[in-house]
Backbone bond lengths (Angstrom), bond angles and torsions (degrees), N, CA, C in turn:
res aa  C-N    CA-C-N  psi(-1)  N-CA   C-N-CA  omega(-1)  CA-C   N-CA-C  phi
1 M - - - 1.467 - - 1.526 109.37 -
2 T 1.343 116.67 120.38 1.451 121.01 -178.89 1.517 110.33 -92.93
3 L 1.329 114.93 166.99 1.458 121.26 176.01 1.518 110.91 -54.54
4 W 1.331 116.78 -48.34 1.459 121.07 -174.63 1.515 111.46 -69.79
5 A 1.324 117.76 -36.04 1.459 120.20 177.55 1.523 110.77 -64.21
6 Q 1.339 115.78 -37.50 1.462 119.42 179.47 1.521 110.60 -64.96
7 I 1.339 116.83 -43.52 1.466 120.22 179.93 1.529 110.14 -62.33
8 L 1.327 116.25 -43.04 1.461 120.57 -177.19 1.523 112.95 -67.70
9 T 1.325 117.47 -24.32 1.462 120.56 -176.90 1.525 112.86 -110.39
10 D 1.325 117.07 5.94 1.465 120.87 -178.02 1.531 109.59 -59.73
11 P 1.324 117.93 116.97 1.479 120.15 -176.22 1.520 113.72 -70.55
12 T 1.337 117.89 -13.41 1.466 120.46 -178.81 1.524 112.26 -90.39
13 V 1.321 117.78 -7.59 1.469 121.56 179.96 1.525 108.11 -90.80
14 P 1.333 118.67 115.31 1.467 120.74 -174.52 1.524 114.73 -81.86
15 I 1.335 117.94 -9.05 1.465 120.95 -176.04 1.526 109.89 -62.88
16 D 1.338 116.64 140.07 1.458 119.69 177.83 1.519 109.68 -61.48
17 R 1.321 116.64 148.43 1.465 121.51 -169.68 1.521 113.27 -65.89
18 E 1.325 118.74 -27.39 1.467 119.83 177.76 1.526 110.42 -67.57
19 T 1.327 116.75 -47.11 1.465 120.25 177.92 1.513 110.63 -65.33
20 L 1.331 117.11 -40.66 1.461 120.97 179.58 1.523 110.88 -62.53
21 R 1.322 116.79 -36.80 1.466 119.12 178.34 1.527 110.91 -66.09
22 Y 1.324 117.23 -35.87 1.461 120.58 174.41 1.527 110.36 -59.78
23 I 1.331 116.38 -44.39 1.461 120.96 -179.07 1.526 110.78 -63.71
24 V 1.327 116.29 -44.02 1.475 120.51 -179.94 1.524 110.49 -65.73
25 N 1.324 117.31 -44.06 1.464 120.17 178.65 1.524 111.09 -59.39
26 D 1.328 115.91 -38.01 1.462 120.20 179.04 1.529 110.42 -65.52
27 Q 1.323 117.83 -41.06 1.461 120.77 -179.42 1.530 112.34 -70.52
28 Q 1.318 117.24 -19.97 1.460 120.57 -179.76 1.524 113.35 -83.43
29 R 1.313 117.43 -3.50 1.463 119.83 179.30 1.532 110.30 -65.56
30 W 1.320 115.50 147.43 1.464 120.00 -179.02 1.521 111.47 -62.85
31 T 1.325 116.38 -28.85 1.466 119.04 179.99 1.518 111.67 -65.71
32 R 1.340 117.02 -31.48 1.469 120.55 179.34 1.529 110.25 -65.91
33 R 1.306 116.30 -35.71 1.471 120.03 -178.13 1.516 112.27 -82.16
34 W 1.321 117.69 -41.44 1.461 120.52 -169.16 1.531 113.92 -102.90
35 L 1.317 118.14 -34.45 1.462 120.04 -177.13 1.525 113.29 -94.81
36 Y 1.317 116.60 -32.10 1.467 119.93 -174.82 1.529 113.36 -56.12
37 P 1.345 121.17 -46.80 1.471 119.50 -179.01 1.526 112.66 -57.98
38 A 1.346 116.26 -42.83 1.459 119.72 179.75 1.520 111.09 -69.92
39 A 1.342 116.76 -41.11 1.464 120.54 179.92 1.524 111.07 -64.46
40 R 1.322 116.39 -36.11 1.463 120.40 179.93 1.528 110.95 -65.19
41 A 1.334 116.54 -45.54 1.466 120.56 179.50 1.527 110.67 -66.65
42 F 1.327 116.46 -44.71 1.462 120.85 179.53 1.524 111.28 -60.52
43 S 1.314 116.87 -41.70 1.458 121.62 -178.21 1.523 111.07 -63.46
44 R 1.317 117.40 -43.20 1.463 120.48 -177.62 1.533 110.82 -65.18
45 V 1.332 116.49 -40.92 1.463 119.67 179.03 1.527 110.49 -68.20
46 A 1.331 116.18 -45.32 1.462 120.40 -178.27 1.526 111.35 -61.84
47 V 1.332 116.82 -44.40 1.465 120.24 -178.78 1.523 110.79 -66.40
48 A 1.334 118.08 -37.26 1.466 120.90 177.68 1.521 110.64 -62.30
49 L 1.338 116.45 -43.76 1.464 120.07 178.50 1.525 111.56 -66.08
50 I 1.329 116.13 -39.19 1.459 120.43 179.69 1.525 110.69 -63.40
51 R 1.319 116.81 -40.18 1.463 119.90 -178.99 1.536 110.83 -65.29
52 V 1.313 116.84 -36.23 1.461 120.01 175.94 1.530 109.59 -66.13
53 F 1.330 116.16 -45.59 1.463 121.47 179.04 1.521 111.18 -61.06
54 K 1.347 116.61 -43.59 1.465 120.04 -177.95 1.523 111.94 -68.28
55 A 1.322 117.00 -25.32 1.464 119.38 176.67 1.524 110.79 -67.07
56 V 1.338 116.22 -28.36 1.463 121.58 -179.95 1.526 110.97 -90.88
57 V 1.339 115.96 -41.26 1.471 121.66 -177.76 1.532 108.43 -123.39
58 P 1.312 117.98 80.59 1.476 120.14 -177.76 1.527 111.56 -73.35
59 F 1.297 117.08 135.25 1.463 123.11 174.04 1.518 107.96 -163.63
60 R 1.311 116.09 168.24 1.459 120.52 174.29 1.517 109.20 -140.54
61 A 1.334 115.70 154.87 1.467 121.09 -177.29 1.522 108.66 -148.93
62 H 1.324 116.13 72.46 1.461 120.82 -175.18 1.525 112.26 -62.44
63 H 1.325 116.31 -43.97 1.466 119.67 -177.54 1.532 110.51 -63.36
64 T 1.312 116.19 -41.50 1.471 120.34 178.05 1.522 110.46 -63.00
65 M 1.318 117.08 -41.89 1.461 120.82 179.02 1.525 110.98 -61.24
66 D 1.322 117.25 -43.84 1.465 120.98 -179.75 1.524 110.97 -62.56
67 R 1.332 116.41 -44.17 1.466 120.16 -178.93 1.522 111.06 -65.82
68 L 1.327 117.28 -42.09 1.462 121.11 177.90 1.523 111.34 -63.00
69 C 1.314 115.75 -40.53 1.462 121.17 -179.62 1.530 111.06 -59.79
70 V 1.323 117.00 -50.98 1.465 121.06 -177.99 1.525 110.67 -65.61
71 W 1.327 116.93 -44.28 1.471 120.40 178.86 1.529 110.96 -60.28
72 F 1.318 116.68 -45.14 1.459 121.38 -179.29 1.527 111.10 -62.87
73 L 1.315 117.06 -43.74 1.465 120.85 -179.51 1.521 111.66 -64.05
74 H 1.320 116.84 -38.13 1.464 120.28 -178.93 1.522 112.99 -74.07
75 R 1.334 118.17 -26.81 1.457 121.13 -172.74 1.525 114.83 -107.14
76 F 1.333 117.25 -22.89 1.461 118.59 -171.86 1.532 114.82 -127.33
77 V 1.309 117.84 -9.27 1.463 120.66 -174.46 1.525 109.62 -113.37
78 S 1.315 116.62 134.37 1.466 120.82 -177.14 1.526 110.42 -61.81
79 P 1.333 117.69 150.52 1.470 119.88 177.13 1.527 112.76 -58.09
80 T 1.319 117.43 -34.70 1.462 120.46 178.17 1.523 110.76 -62.41
81 A 1.339 116.44 -48.46 1.463 120.72 178.78 1.529 110.63 -63.85
82 G 1.326 116.57 -39.53 1.465 120.32 178.82 1.516 111.67 -62.86
83 A 1.333 116.22 -41.94 1.463 120.21 178.78 1.526 111.32 -63.49
84 L 1.325 116.43 -40.60 1.470 120.15 178.43 1.523 110.99 -64.32
85 L 1.329 116.46 -37.45 1.464 120.57 -179.94 1.525 110.73 -66.58
86 V 1.330 117.14 -47.62 1.465 120.76 179.02 1.530 110.00 -62.56
87 R 1.336 115.91 -40.91 1.465 120.59 179.81 1.530 111.39 -57.75
88 H 1.325 116.88 -36.24 1.457 119.30 -178.46 1.518 111.68 -61.49
89 F 1.322 117.47 -38.71 1.460 120.40 179.73 1.532 110.20 -61.30
90 I 1.329 116.62 -41.06 1.466 120.78 -179.89 1.522 110.29 -68.91
91 V 1.331 116.10 -44.96 1.466 120.90 -177.79 1.526 110.55 -60.40
92 E 1.331 117.17 -45.44 1.464 118.74 -179.15 1.524 111.19 -66.96
93 T 1.318 117.77 -37.14 1.454 120.57 174.89 1.524 110.70 -59.31
94 N 1.333 117.09 -42.12 1.461 120.84 178.44 1.528 111.69 -61.61
95 L 1.328 116.71 -42.43 1.465 120.34 178.92 1.531 111.14 -62.37
96 L 1.332 116.36 -43.61 1.465 120.25 -179.91 1.526 111.23 -65.44
97 N 1.325 116.69 -40.26 1.465 119.44 179.38 1.529 111.50 -69.26
98 F 1.331 117.09 -30.26 1.465 119.67 173.65 1.525 109.74 -62.32
99 L 1.323 116.88 -42.63 1.461 120.78 178.30 1.529 111.03 -63.71
100 I 1.336 115.97 -44.08 1.471 119.83 -178.23 1.526 110.69 -61.12
101 R 1.314 116.75 -48.77 1.468 119.73 -175.71 1.522 112.48 -68.43
102 N 1.314 117.01 -37.79 1.458 119.36 -171.21 1.522 114.19 -95.76
103 T 1.331 117.06 -2.02 1.465 119.72 168.78 1.522 110.59 -103.08
104 G 1.331 116.57 -15.34 1.452 120.38 -179.43 1.509 113.50 73.53
105 V 1.337 117.54 17.93 1.459 120.32 -179.23 1.532 108.83 -66.15
106 P 1.341 117.92 134.23 1.468 120.87 -176.19 1.530 112.15 -78.75
107 M 1.295 117.21 86.40 1.457 120.81 177.26 1.523 109.42 -154.53
108 T 1.322 115.48 158.79 1.459 121.47 178.00 1.519 109.96 -71.10
109 E 1.317 116.98 140.53 1.457 120.27 179.59 1.526 111.12 -68.27
110 V 1.307 115.48 156.05 1.455 122.06 -178.93 1.527 109.27 -70.50
111 K 1.322 116.95 134.65 1.470 122.06 -176.06 1.524 113.53 -106.76
112 L 1.327 117.91 -2.42 1.461 121.01 -174.21 1.531 110.31 -72.53
113 R 1.343 116.70 103.79 1.456 121.79 -178.73 1.532 109.84 -140.03
114 P 1.320 118.76 68.25 1.468 119.70 178.45 1.520 110.68 -66.78
115 T 1.305 116.70 145.27 1.465 120.79 177.64 1.529 111.87 -123.54
116 S 1.323 117.13 6.96 1.461 121.31 178.11 1.518 109.17 -147.75
117 L 1.322 115.94 162.57 1.460 120.44 177.50 1.514 110.88 -63.61
118 R 1.329 116.88 -37.09 1.461 120.00 -178.68 1.518 111.50 -59.30
119 Q 1.319 117.81 -35.62 1.463 121.03 -177.44 1.531 112.81 -71.60
120 L 1.318 117.22 -12.58 1.464 119.41 174.84 1.523 111.42 -72.37
121 G 1.324 116.52 -10.60 1.463 120.53 178.91 1.511 113.53 -85.44
122 D 1.325 117.94 -1.18 1.466 121.40 -178.63 1.526 111.06 -96.09
123 R 1.331 115.99 52.94 1.470 122.38 -179.68 1.526 112.35 60.11
124 A 1.335 116.24 21.84 1.465 120.08 -175.68 1.520 112.23 -64.60
125 V 1.331 116.93 -38.45 1.464 120.36 -176.10 1.532 110.38 -63.96
126 I 1.326 116.61 -46.20 1.461 120.47 -179.93 1.522 110.59 -68.77
127 Q 1.332 116.71 -45.20 1.459 120.43 -177.38 1.525 111.65 -64.51
128 H 1.326 115.72 -33.85 1.464 121.77 179.04 1.530 110.83 -56.86
129 D 1.325 117.18 -43.78 1.466 121.11 179.27 1.527 111.35 -72.55
130 L 1.333 116.41 -42.17 1.463 119.69 -177.98 1.521 111.79 -64.38
131 N 1.332 117.27 -31.67 1.461 120.48 179.64 1.523 111.50 -60.41
132 V 1.333 116.29 -40.02 1.467 120.18 179.46 1.523 109.88 -62.04
133 Y 1.334 116.62 -46.48 1.466 120.52 178.55 1.528 111.08 -61.39
134 D 1.332 116.52 -44.43 1.459 120.20 -176.64 1.531 111.37 -61.42
135 V 1.332 116.18 -45.07 1.463 119.98 -177.33 1.523 110.89 -67.17
136 L 1.327 116.60 -49.07 1.464 119.40 -177.44 1.530 111.60 -66.34
137 T 1.339 117.05 -36.95 1.460 120.33 177.51 1.524 110.48 -66.02
138 S 1.320 117.37 -40.82 1.469 121.09 179.55 1.519 110.97 -64.66
139 I 1.323 116.46 -40.54 1.470 120.17 177.73 1.529 109.68 -63.13
140 G 1.336 115.97 -42.45 1.457 119.64 179.08 1.514 112.94 -65.15
141 L 1.350 117.20 -44.23 1.462 121.22 -179.51 1.526 112.09 -67.63
142 A 1.333 115.73 -26.17 1.462 119.62 179.18 1.528 111.84 -77.13
143 G 1.324 115.13 -3.94 1.454 118.95 178.53 1.504 113.65 84.40
144 V 1.351 116.88 12.59 1.451 120.90 178.34 1.516 108.15 -87.83
145 K 1.305 117.27 111.92 1.451 121.80 -178.64 1.522 109.85 -125.92
146 P 1.329 117.28 149.27 1.468 119.12 177.56 1.525 110.27 -58.13
147 P 1.367 120.11 137.67 1.457 122.96 -4.72 1.528 111.83 -77.40
148 V 1.328 116.77 132.69 1.459 120.80 -177.94 1.521 110.23 -66.38
149 T 1.324 117.72 -54.77 1.456 121.36 176.06 1.518 110.87 -128.46
150 R 1.340 116.31 -20.74 1.457 121.25 -170.94 1.531 108.00 45.09
151 A 1.344 113.14 56.07 1.460 121.07 -172.31 1.519 111.82 -59.04
152 R 1.303 115.38 133.18 1.457 120.67 170.93 1.515 107.51 -80.30
153 P 1.345 119.39 164.04 1.469 120.72 177.08 1.524 112.44 -52.35
154 A 1.337 117.65 -38.06 1.460 119.48 -179.84 1.524 111.02 -64.63
155 D 1.340 117.64 -33.08 1.458 121.30 179.42 1.522 111.73 -75.31
156 A 1.350 117.15 -32.93 1.460 121.48 -175.05 1.516 111.92 -59.93
157 S 1.312 118.15 -32.17 1.463 120.64 -178.79 1.519 111.81 -68.87
158 R 1.345 117.77 -15.52 1.465 120.38 -179.24 1.524 112.91 -97.33
159 L 1.315 116.91 4.78 1.459 120.23 177.65 1.526 110.26 -74.61
160 D 1.337 116.03 159.21 1.464 122.36 179.84 1.528 108.73 -96.10
161 Y 1.334 115.64 114.45 1.460 121.48 178.98 1.537 111.47 -110.82
162 S 1.312 117.38 13.57 1.464 120.67 -167.68 1.523 114.73 -76.59
163 M 1.343 117.01 -4.77 1.474 119.95 -175.01 1.525 112.98 -97.82
164 L 1.329 118.93 13.07 1.462 121.49 -168.09 1.531 114.87 -95.45
165 D 1.319 117.77 8.92 1.468 120.02 178.11 1.527 110.64 -69.66
166 V 1.332 115.75 149.06 1.469 122.29 175.02 1.532 107.39 -120.21
167 E 1.324 116.13 119.80 1.458 121.17 -177.33 1.530 111.39 -69.80
168 P 1.334 118.03 157.21 1.469 120.96 173.37 1.518 110.50 -57.46
169 I 1.319 116.51 141.09 1.463 122.25 -174.72 1.524 110.18 -113.87
170 D 1.323 115.46 135.31 1.465 121.84 175.86 1.528 108.50 -102.35
171 P 1.345 118.14 104.78 1.472 120.30 -178.15 1.526 113.74 -87.05
172 G 1.336 117.48 11.32 1.460 120.64 178.11 1.513 113.30 68.69
173 R 1.319 117.49 47.37 1.469 120.65 -178.72 1.520 112.40 -64.93
174 E 1.339 116.01 -21.48 1.461 118.88 -179.10 1.524 112.25 -75.12
175 K 1.325 117.55 -14.76 1.464 121.20 179.01 1.528 110.11 -75.58
176 R 1.300 115.79 138.67 1.462 120.38 179.86 1.533 109.94 -81.76
177 R 1.324 115.51 115.83 1.457 120.58 178.55 1.528 110.38 -86.06
178 W 1.329 115.75 140.10 1.458 120.90 173.03 1.527 110.12 -84.78
179 V 1.344 115.13 -33.87 1.465 122.03 173.39 1.523 106.92 -143.60
180 N 1.331 117.13 144.04 1.452 121.12 177.58 1.529 109.41 -104.44
181 L 1.335 115.89 82.50 1.451 120.54 -178.13 1.521 111.33 -73.04
182 D 1.326 115.29 149.01 1.453 121.01 170.17 1.523 108.86 -75.25
183 I 1.316 116.52 166.55 1.459 120.16 -173.19 1.528 112.76 -69.06
184 Q 1.341 118.43 -32.88 1.459 119.20 -177.85 1.529 111.70 -72.11
185 T 1.326 116.85 -39.64 1.462 119.99 175.18 1.525 110.15 -65.81
186 A 1.330 115.74 -40.68 1.464 120.43 179.12 1.526 111.12 -61.21
187 L 1.328 117.31 -41.51 1.467 120.26 -180.00 1.525 111.48 -63.38
188 C 1.330 116.68 -37.28 1.468 119.93 177.65 1.521 110.92 -60.13
189 L 1.323 116.48 -45.21 1.454 120.44 -177.24 1.529 111.73 -74.71
190 M 1.327 116.92 -35.22 1.462 120.19 179.62 1.530 111.97 -70.27
191 N 1.307 116.87 -23.36 1.462 119.81 179.69 1.533 111.60 -65.57
192 I 1.331 116.48 -24.75 1.468 120.30 -178.42 1.533 111.72 -67.76
193 P 1.344 119.52 -54.84 1.472 117.87 177.04 1.523 113.18 -65.61
194 F 1.338 118.06 -27.44 1.461 119.41 176.13 1.528 109.93 -61.97
195 A 1.328 115.68 -47.98 1.467 119.81 179.75 1.529 111.11 -64.05
196 L 1.335 116.02 -35.13 1.462 120.37 -177.38 1.526 112.17 -74.23
197 C 1.308 117.14 -39.31 1.468 120.83 -171.58 1.521 113.95 -92.12
198 L 1.332 118.16 -13.73 1.452 121.22 176.19 1.530 109.85 -96.81
199 T 1.311 116.44 153.78 1.457 119.03 172.74 1.527 108.80 -71.73
200 F 1.347 115.22 167.52 1.457 118.93 179.16 1.528 110.79 -58.05
201 A 1.331 116.72 -43.28 1.460 120.71 -178.87 1.528 111.40 -66.38
202 E 1.334 116.76 -40.85 1.467 120.16 179.65 1.515 111.29 -65.38
203 Y 1.327 116.79 -41.05 1.463 119.93 -179.94 1.525 110.23 -66.55
204 R 1.319 116.99 -42.68 1.468 120.19 179.13 1.526 110.31 -64.01
205 T 1.324 117.44 -38.95 1.460 121.20 177.59 1.522 110.96 -63.04
206 A 1.340 116.48 -43.16 1.461 120.46 179.46 1.517 111.28 -63.64
207 V 1.322 116.60 -42.04 1.461 120.56 -179.38 1.523 110.72 -67.01
208 H 1.315 116.44 -42.39 1.467 119.55 -178.47 1.527 111.77 -65.51
209 S 1.329 117.15 -26.01 1.466 119.43 179.94 1.525 111.32 -60.67
210 L 1.346 117.01 -24.02 1.460 120.36 178.32 1.524 111.42 -67.14
211 R 1.330 117.04 -27.14 1.463 121.04 177.87 1.527 112.02 -72.86
212 L 1.309 117.13 -17.97 1.453 120.72 -174.26 1.523 112.99 -75.64
213 D 1.331 117.38 -3.28 1.468 119.60 171.16 1.523 110.18 -57.26
214 E 1.333 116.73 -32.37 1.459 121.09 177.41 1.528 110.46 -56.39
215 T 1.323 115.71 -47.88 1.464 120.96 -177.47 1.520 111.34 -69.53
216 V 1.328 116.37 -45.36 1.465 120.38 -178.25 1.527 110.89 -60.33
217 L 1.326 117.62 -46.10 1.457 120.62 -178.65 1.526 111.83 -67.06
218 A 1.335 116.91 -37.26 1.466 119.99 177.70 1.529 110.41 -64.14
219 L 1.340 116.51 -40.86 1.459 120.13 178.30 1.526 111.18 -65.92
220 L 1.319 117.52 -41.48 1.466 120.79 178.62 1.524 110.73 -61.52
221 A 1.333 116.30 -41.12 1.468 120.31 178.78 1.524 110.66 -64.05
222 D 1.336 116.86 -41.97 1.458 120.34 -179.10 1.529 112.11 -68.43
223 I 1.319 116.33 -41.49 1.461 120.02 -177.50 1.525 111.43 -67.49
224 T 1.320 117.02 -43.11 1.462 121.14 -176.24 1.524 112.86 -87.70
225 G 1.330 116.91 -18.06 1.453 119.98 -173.82 1.510 112.75 73.60
226 D 1.329 117.30 15.37 1.465 122.58 -177.35 1.528 109.27 -111.97
227 E 1.315 116.90 111.93 1.460 121.20 -176.92 1.523 113.24 -77.79
228 T 1.332 117.64 -0.42 1.465 120.54 176.38 1.520 111.04 -55.28
229 F 1.329 117.27 -36.02 1.465 121.02 -178.91 1.527 111.82 -60.18
230 L 1.310 117.11 -29.82 1.459 120.62 -177.48 1.521 112.42 -70.12
231 R 1.324 118.00 -18.30 1.473 120.68 178.07 1.521 111.59 -63.23
232 W 1.321 115.97 -27.77 1.470 120.20 -171.75 1.523 112.57 -99.73
233 R 1.328 117.48 6.33 1.460 118.79 177.26 1.532 109.56 -63.68
234 P 1.334 118.04 133.26 1.473 120.72 -174.93 1.526 114.76 -73.67
235 G 1.320 117.83 -8.90 1.461 119.81 177.13 1.516 114.25 77.33
236 T 1.331 116.59 30.15 1.467 121.28 177.79 1.518 109.38 -109.84
237 L 1.323 116.54 158.40 1.454 121.66 -179.47 1.528 110.40 -93.37
238 T 1.323 116.16 125.57 1.463 119.34 179.56 1.522 112.18 -75.62
239 I 1.319 117.60 -13.24 1.468 119.90 -179.09 1.525 111.38 -96.59
240 R 1.312 117.17 14.82 1.467 121.09 176.49 1.517 109.27 -120.73
241 A 1.332 117.00 112.27 1.457 121.51 178.38 1.526 109.05 -81.00
242 D 1.334 116.05 128.30 1.460 120.08 -175.74 1.519 108.76 -153.80
243 S 1.324 117.00 120.39 1.463 120.58 179.20 1.523 111.41 -112.97
244 S 1.331 116.97 17.26 1.467 119.70 -178.71 1.522 112.74 -103.38
245 M 1.340 117.60 8.23 1.465 120.71 179.76 1.524 110.87 -70.78
246 D 1.324 116.16 168.41 1.459 121.65 174.15 1.527 106.77 -74.24
247 V 1.317 116.73 90.28 1.458 121.90 -169.43 1.534 113.01 -62.26
248 P 1.342 120.68 -49.55 1.464 119.12 -179.86 1.526 112.80 -57.55
249 R 1.320 117.20 -41.96 1.469 119.63 178.02 1.523 110.71 -65.10
250 A 1.332 116.99 -41.97 1.459 120.79 179.56 1.528 111.20 -63.74
251 V 1.335 117.58 -38.26 1.466 121.11 178.19 1.522 110.11 -63.81
252 Y 1.331 116.34 -43.71 1.466 120.32 -179.72 1.527 110.42 -61.84
253 E 1.335 116.51 -47.00 1.458 120.33 -178.95 1.527 110.83 -66.59
254 H 1.329 117.03 -35.51 1.460 121.55 175.52 1.528 110.75 -60.44
255 A 1.330 116.57 -43.54 1.466 120.35 179.73 1.522 111.09 -63.94
256 V 1.338 117.18 -40.18 1.464 120.72 179.39 1.528 110.30 -66.42
257 I 1.329 117.53 -42.37 1.467 121.52 178.22 1.530 110.35 -59.88
258 C 1.316 116.62 -42.92 1.469 120.20 177.85 1.524 110.93 -61.94
259 E 1.337 117.02 -39.60 1.464 120.61 177.71 1.529 110.43 -63.50
260 Y 1.323 116.99 -42.05 1.463 120.93 178.23 1.532 110.10 -59.01
261 A 1.328 116.07 -51.13 1.461 120.50 -177.01 1.520 111.38 -63.53
262 H 1.321 116.29 -41.22 1.462 121.43 -179.13 1.523 110.52 -64.12
263 A 1.324 116.84 -45.60 1.466 121.16 -179.96 1.528 110.78 -63.20
264 H 1.331 116.37 -38.71 1.466 118.84 -179.39 1.523 111.02 -69.81
265 L 1.330 117.62 -36.45 1.463 119.83 175.60 1.530 110.78 -62.62
266 I 1.332 116.79 -41.17 1.466 120.30 177.94 1.523 109.98 -60.88
267 R 1.322 116.83 -42.02 1.468 120.65 178.73 1.533 110.52 -62.97
268 L 1.337 116.89 -43.59 1.460 119.77 178.28 1.529 111.07 -62.43
269 G 1.339 115.89 -40.02 1.455 119.98 178.89 1.511 112.05 -64.10
270 H 1.326 117.46 -42.86 1.466 121.15 177.99 1.522 110.87 -63.36
271 N 1.326 116.68 -41.53 1.463 120.43 179.15 1.525 111.30 -63.96
272 A 1.335 115.73 -39.02 1.458 119.36 -179.14 1.519 111.55 -65.47
273 V 1.345 116.88 -35.68 1.463 121.19 -179.69 1.518 110.90 -78.48
274 A 1.352 116.42 -42.56 1.466 120.75 -173.51 1.520 112.98 -74.51
275 S 1.332 116.30 -37.99 1.471 119.17 -174.23 1.528 110.82 -135.13
276 P 1.328 117.92 64.70 1.461 118.70 -178.63 1.521 113.07 -60.73
277 E 1.346 116.18 -27.48 1.456 118.10 -179.51 1.513 112.75 -67.47
278 S 1.371 116.53 -21.24 1.458 119.02 -179.89 1.518 112.16 -72.48
279 Y 1.347 116.62 -10.90 1.464 120.23 -178.89 1.528 112.03 -97.64
280 V 1.328 116.61 1.63 1.461 118.92 -179.22 1.515 109.46 -65.62
281 D 1.328 115.97 131.75 1.449 120.74 -179.32 1.523 109.23 -71.51
282 R 1.297 116.68 115.38 1.465 121.72 -176.70 1.507 110.37 -84.17
């Protein structure tokens, strides 16, 4: 039994096996083993220096960041890693729309659904973080507080799961890559222009959004009545602002947590449709 076989067959991982195989294939790239450690150290030093520089010379360059992001993904990041990155934007949008529909909060649903690397250049990175704040703030202002419904099994079958589809993704395989980086190495390097092109406040806001997985998972558990979601809470405090964490690692773990929650919602939705009688309150 190899390491990779164990990951692929782990019964506690809810991700569908096709997506999980993409993740495993990405981790098996030589860049993950040999370049990632150096890229991780380089990224942390570079971002620390940039933050000092930005404190003295504040500026922002959103358009430049978007263009660099798309160019980098097309030339240096493997299509597999690119597809996983684009998929995350869709998955998180689905989770937020599940919250909107099933809490009844009066707000427009999230529309951010890129299906190609090129579409990540349309302010998607910034909007992706702001969407989380907008949804959670709207739920809070609407007076919806945990437990939202504390749904019983009989109630769970009446929830709306119809927003959980993931569209086909175009990772730009026709583009000629100079290097096929894995997603974790890519995140380390992409964190540098993010820190450079965002203001101090914008960067801190983006980093803090990673802590909000705590809130999202707690709300999902309350709405569905399924405490399985609480297993994946990262154990961070949402009331502590901190931009000194290992951001690339936190982003990767955030994406995996979202995949876990999304896959479990799909399973709950299938169960509700296939066996509605199993939800009858006995």
